[in-house]
N, C-alpha and C positions, 0 to 999 in steps of 0.2 A: 788367799785368793788365787794363788798360782794354779791350783787344781782345776778351777772352773774353765780356764782358757783351753786346757787339753780336752775337756769334755765337749766343749763347743766345736772344736776342730773335728772330733770324732763323729759327732752328729752331722755336721756339715759334709764331711767326707762320705758318710754313708748315703746321704741324700744325693750328692753328686754322682756317686757310683750307681745308684738306682736309676737316675736320669739317663746315664750313658747306656745302661742295660736296656731300658725301654726304647731308646732311640735305635739301638742296634737291632732289637727284635722287630721294631716297626719297619726298618729298612729291609730286613730279611723277608718279612711278610709281603711287603709291597713289590719287591723286585725279583724275588725267586718265583718262577712259574709254579702254579698249582692249579689242578683241574677239579672244579667243583661239580662237573656234570655227572649225572648218574652213570655208573658203569654198566655196560651191556652184559646181560646175563649170558654165560657161556652154555651152549647146548652140549649135552653129553650123549654118547652112544652107549646104550645100555644092553645091546644084543649079547655080548660075551657074558656079562654078569647074569643076564636072564637065563641063558643056556646052562651056566654053572649052577645057578640056584635051582633050576628045574631038575637037574641031575641029582643034586644033593638033598633037596627038601623032601620031607615025608608027606607033604601035602601038595596039591596042584597049585603051582605058582602062577599068579595072574599078572598080565600086562596088557595094555591096550593095543588094539589093532584097528587100523583104518581112521585114526584121528587125523585131521588136517595138519599141514606143516606149521600152522600158527600155534599149535601146542608144542611147547619146547621142553624137552626133558632136561632137567637141571641137576638131578642128583640120583644116585643109585647105590644100593649096598645090600649085601646078603650076609647075615651072621648066623653061624650054625653052632656056636659054642654053648652057652647056658640054655638057651631055647632058640629055636629057629626063628629068624625074623627077616622079612623082605621089605625093602623100602624103595619106592620109585617116585621121585618128585618132579612136578611139572609147573611151568607157568602157562596159564591158559591164554587164549587170544586177547583177553581183557587185562592181562598182566597180573592176575591173581594167582595164588598158590593152590595147587591140587596135589595130593599125595595118595598113592596106593600103598597101604600098609597091610602086611600079613604076618601072623606069628602063631606059634604053638603056646605062647605064654597064656596064663589064665585070662580068660575073656574079659572079666570086669576090669582088671588091672590094665590090660593092654588097651582096651577102648578108652579108659580114662586118660592114660598117658598120651596116646596118639591124637586124641581129640582135644587135649589140653583142658580136660574137665567139662566137656560138653555133656549135657543131660539128655536122656532119652525123652522123646516127645510122645511116644505111644502111637505115632503115625507110621504106617508102613506104605510102601509102594512097590508095585511090580515093575521091574526093569529087566527086559530081555528074558522074561519068564522066571526070574528069581525075585524073592522077597527081600527088600532092604528096609531097615528101620532108620528113621530120621533121628538125629541128635542135633541139638542146638546149643551153642556156647557163646561166650563173650568174644573169644578170638577165632575159634574154628567151629564150623558146622561139619556134619558128617553123615554118611550113609554106612550102615553096618549090615553086612550080608547075613541073613538068617539061614539056618538049616545045614551049616557045615559042621562036620565032626573032626576033631583033632586040630583045628586051626580057626583063626578069626580073620576075616577080610574087612578092611575099613577103607573107605574113600573119604578123605578129609581135607580141609584147607580153608582158606579165606574166600574162596570163590563162592558164587551163588549156588543154590541147590540145583538150578538148571545146568550149570557147568559140572557140578558133582555128578549129576544124573548122566550127562554125556560121557563122563569118564567111566562110570559104572557100566553103562551100556556097551562101551567099547572093550571091556575086559574079557580076555580069553585066557584059558589055561593051557592050551597046547596049540 
């Protein structure tokens, strides 16, 4: 029976150690400051990247002009390696996400990737004299510009079609 006393001490010591660890973790959580408020999204200046992309791209690179300051640019990138790709992301005045995406990648693959699987609705609309096709999806909706050769332009995001339309209407290529 000498062996059972050692096993009881080991189990008791393990339980006491766990209790000490939980107390220390609780103390740290309660008394170390932490900020649970949502972080303010940082505005980016995309002018330099836009000029660079417009010089490098084989297609007319689109960016909005004349949007109110409530539209906040949050991300920008141009990649010219495997296929040319332009991305410009915004938060609209309602806090939703809107992105302008352009690429020379194969159209069906590019639209599927950028819209996160949204499906063509068959509905089109004229925006600033250009024809755009509507896509609807579980996460993103989109407008895809028709009639462009050599590249595909997509306005996509979590925003409403009204906001996507405002972005599409503001797009200029020079």
